[in-house]
C-alpha positions in Angstrom: -23.0 14.6 11.4 -23.9 11.7 9.1 -22.2 10.7 5.8 -23.1 7.8 3.3 -21.1 6.5 0.5 -22.1 4.1 -2.3 -20.1 2.9 -5.3 -22.4 2.1 -8.3 -19.8 -0.2 -9.9 -19.8 -2.7 -7.0 -22.9 -1.7 -5.0 -20.7 -1.3 -1.9 -22.3 1.0 0.7 -21.0 2.5 3.9 -22.2 5.1 6.3 -20.5 7.1 9.1 -21.8 9.2 12.0 -20.1 11.6 14.4 -21.7 13.1 17.5 -20.0 15.2 20.2 -18.0 18.3 20.9 -14.6 19.4 19.6 -12.4 22.5 19.9 -10.2 23.9 17.2 -7.7 26.7 16.7 -5.9 27.8 13.6 -3.2 30.3 12.6 -0.4 30.3 10.0 1.9 27.3 10.6 0.0 26.2 13.7 -3.3 24.4 14.4 -5.0 22.3 17.1 -8.0 20.0 16.9 -9.2 18.7 20.3 -11.9 15.9 20.5 -13.6 16.1 23.8 -14.8 13.3 26.1 -18.2 11.9 25.2 -17.6 12.2 21.4 -19.0 9.2 19.6 -18.3 7.8 16.1 -19.6 4.9 14.1 -18.9 3.4 10.7 -21.1 0.7 9.2 -20.9 -1.2 5.9 -23.4 -3.4 4.1 -23.1 -7.1 4.1 -21.6 -6.9 7.6 -18.1 -6.5 6.1 -17.0 -4.3 9.0 -18.7 -2.2 11.6 -16.6 0.1 13.8 -17.4 2.5 16.6 -15.9 4.3 19.6 -16.4 6.8 22.3 -13.9 9.1 23.9 -13.4 9.0 27.7 -10.4 11.4 27.7 -9.5 14.3 25.3 -7.7 13.4 22.1 -5.7 16.1 20.5 -4.1 16.6 17.1 -1.5 19.4 17.1 0.1 20.8 13.9 3.3 22.9 13.9 4.7 23.6 10.5 4.7 20.4 8.4 4.5 18.2 11.5 1.3 16.9 13.2 1.3 14.8 16.3 -1.4 13.4 18.6 -1.9 13.5 22.4 -4.0 10.9 24.2 -5.6 7.7 23.0 -8.3 7.2 20.4 -10.5 4.1 21.3 -12.1 1.9 18.7 -14.2 -1.3 18.5 -14.6 -3.3 15.3 -16.7 -6.3 14.4 -16.8 -8.4 11.2 -18.5 -11.7 10.4 -15.2 -12.8 8.8 -12.7 -11.4 11.2 -14.4 -11.5 14.6 -14.6 -8.7 17.2 -11.6 -6.4 18.1 -11.1 -3.4 20.2 -8.2 -1.2 21.2 -6.7 2.3 21.0 -4.7 4.3 18.5 -2.0 6.6 19.9 1.3 8.4 19.1 0.1 9.5 15.6 2.7 11.4 13.7 2.1 13.0 10.2 4.9 14.6 8.2 3.8 16.8 5.3 1.6 19.7 4.1 -2.1 20.4 4.6 -3.3 18.2 1.7 -3.2 14.4 1.3 -0.9 14.8 -1.7 1.6 16.7 0.4 2.0 13.9 3.1 5.5 12.4 3.1 5.3 10.0 6.1 2.9 8.8 8.8 3.3 6.7 12.0 0.9 5.3 14.5 0.8 2.8 17.4 -2.2 0.5 18.1 -3.0 -1.6 21.2 -5.4 -4.3 20.1 -7.4 -7.1 21.7 -9.8 -9.4 20.0 -11.4 -12.8 19.4 -12.1 -14.8 16.3 -14.5 -17.8 16.7 -12.9 -19.9 14.0 -10.0 -19.6 11.6 -9.0 -22.2 9.0 -6.2 -22.3 6.5 -5.9 -25.5 4.5 -5.9 -28.5 7.0 -5.2 -26.2 10.0 -8.1 -25.0 12.1 -8.1 -22.9 15.3 -11.2 -22.5 17.4 -11.9 -19.5 19.7 -8.8 -17.6 18.7 -7.9 -14.7 21.1 -5.1 -12.2 20.7 -3.8 -9.1 22.3 -0.7 -6.9 21.9 0.8 -3.9 20.1 1.3 -2.9 16.5 3.4 -0.1 15.1 2.5 1.2 11.6 4.6 3.4 9.4 4.0 4.8 5.9 6.5 6.6 3.8 6.0 7.9 0.3 9.5 6.9 -0.5 9.6 3.4 1.0 5.9 2.3 1.3 4.3 0.6 4.3 5.9 -1.2 7.2 4.5 -2.7 10.4 5.8 -4.5 13.5 3.4 -6.7 15.6 3.9 -8.3 19.0 1.0 -10.5 20.0 0.0 -13.0 22.6 -2.2 -15.5 20.9 -4.3 -18.3 22.5 -6.9 -20.7 21.1 -9.3 -23.2 22.7 -8.2 -25.9 20.3 -5.9 -26.4 17.3 -6.7 -29.3 15.0 -5.5 -30.8 11.7 -8.1 -32.3 9.4 -5.8 -34.3 7.2 -5.4 -38.1 7.0 -3.9 -38.2 10.5 -6.1 -35.9 12.6 -4.3 -34.1 15.4 -5.8 -32.0 18.1 -4.1 -29.7 20.7 -6.0 -28.1 23.5 -5.4 -24.5 24.6 -2.2 -23.8 22.6 -0.5 -20.4 23.3 2.0 -18.5 21.3 3.9 -15.2 21.4 4.2 -13.9 17.9 6.6 -11.2 16.7 6.4 -10.2 13.1 7.4 -7.5 10.7 5.9 -6.7 7.3 6.7 -4.4 4.5 5.0 -3.6 1.2 4.9 -0.9 -1.5 1.3 0.0 -2.5 2.7 2.3 -5.2 3.7 -0.9 -7.1 1.9 -4.2 -6.9 1.0 -4.5 -3.2 0.9 -8.4 -3.0 4.1 -8.8 -5.1 6.1 -6.5 -2.8 4.6 -7.8 0.5 7.3 -9.3 2.7 6.6 -10.8 6.1 9.1 -12.1 8.6 8.6 -13.2 12.2 8.7 -15.9 14.8 6.3 -17.7 17.1 7.2 -19.3 20.5 
């Protein structure tokens, strides 16, 4: 199956493809969707904003009972962007609370295991070369409270440098980063965004 989307206002274009086998079963208040090994998916965007793909090696199941939907297994992904580098990982422990339509959802949870590399990152005078990170992320959305996330990452870089009047360079710095973020997209996302954490 192939799908393409284009927004005339901005000219943004994206396409998605899905190939493989799945099983499904449905009855009142109970449903199952099973994605089978070998299933492949891909999403591409214009201007190389983000390209993502994945292939299942093990079954991935979504099981609905009443207003609750949970996942079994891991859903693999790989993503690449000219701005954000290359990343891969798995999505697991998905939990959805709500009715059959998007407007009926009340809460959603998921866990991600991620690993990636960014050739260069710069913010002001600080620059990191060959940045690598791996770790776990927990995501939660609630209609009542908004979005929250917890991240635990091991981060390394080939070199950290400062490009101000007194240049400083540090080879192979390493950090363990733990952070939490909350935001409410129903209001102004950036004004409600709060991030707390520590690096060691």
